[in-house]
C-alpha positions in Angstrom: 66.8 20.2 16.4 67.4 17.1 14.5 67.5 14.5 17.2 63.9 16.0 18.2 62.7 15.7 14.5 63.9 12.1 14.4 62.2 11.1 17.7 58.9 12.5 16.5 59.1 10.8 13.3 59.0 7.4 15.3 55.5 5.9 15.0 54.2 2.6 15.7 52.7 0.6 12.8 48.7 0.1 13.4 48.0 -2.4 10.8 46.5 -5.8 12.3 48.8 -8.5 11.8 47.7 -12.3 12.5 49.8 -14.5 14.7 49.6 -15.6 18.2 46.5 -14.4 19.9 47.5 -15.3 23.4 50.0 -12.7 23.4 49.6 -9.1 24.1 49.7 -7.1 20.8 52.6 -5.0 22.4 54.8 -7.8 22.9 53.8 -9.3 19.1 54.9 -6.2 17.7 58.2 -5.3 20.0 60.4 -5.2 16.9 58.0 -2.5 15.3 57.9 -0.1 18.6 59.6 3.2 18.3 62.8 3.7 20.2 62.5 6.7 22.9 63.6 9.9 22.6 66.9 9.4 24.2 68.0 6.7 21.3 67.8 9.5 19.0 70.6 11.6 20.9 72.9 8.5 21.2 72.8 7.4 18.0 73.8 10.9 16.8 76.6 10.7 19.1 77.6 6.9 17.8 77.4 7.8 14.2 79.5 11.2 14.4 82.7 11.0 14.4 83.3 14.8 15.2 84.3 15.5 18.8 82.4 19.0 18.6 78.9 17.1 17.4 79.4 14.8 20.0 80.0 17.1 23.0 76.8 18.8 21.4 74.7 15.6 21.7 76.1 14.7 24.7 75.0 18.0 26.2 71.6 18.1 24.7 71.1 14.3 25.8 72.2 15.8 29.7 69.8 18.8 29.5 66.8 16.3 28.1 67.7 13.5 31.1 67.7 16.4 33.5 64.3 17.7 32.3 62.5 14.4 33.1 60.7 13.3 36.1 62.3 9.9 37.8 59.6 7.8 35.9 60.2 9.1 32.7 64.0 8.3 32.6 63.0 4.9 33.7 60.8 4.6 30.7 63.3 6.0 28.6 66.2 3.5 29.5 64.1 0.5 29.8 62.8 1.4 26.3 66.5 1.3 24.8 66.8 -2.1 24.6 63.6 -3.9 24.0 64.7 -7.5 24.2 67.6 -9.8 24.3 67.9 -10.1 20.7 67.4 -6.4 19.9 71.0 -5.8 18.4 70.4 -2.0 17.7 69.0 -1.6 21.3 72.2 -3.7 22.8 74.5 -0.9 20.8 72.6 1.7 22.4 72.9 0.8 25.8 77.0 0.4 25.1 76.8 4.1 23.7 74.9 5.0 27.0 77.1 3.3 29.5 79.9 4.5 27.7 78.5 8.2 27.7 77.8 7.7 31.7 81.4 6.7 32.3 82.8 9.3 30.0 
């Protein structure tokens, strides 16, 4: 499935960058962190204008979320939007909220 391939291809760049050493490596690199698997489903829903494709993505997202334990769902939701300036993450949250209320 295309969504699974997109999610699996997301990796963290492991090069050592100089910068503020008082900060966690994760926080310094928050703009380089991969998105969660749920983001790939949401991106496919927001990109597609085809209702049938959106229905399939919506069903796939629902099945994926049902398969997750509660802590994993929490991690998925938290990783949709990494920080306040994360425009892509904010858009993903909008798509997720629309999906929840549809």
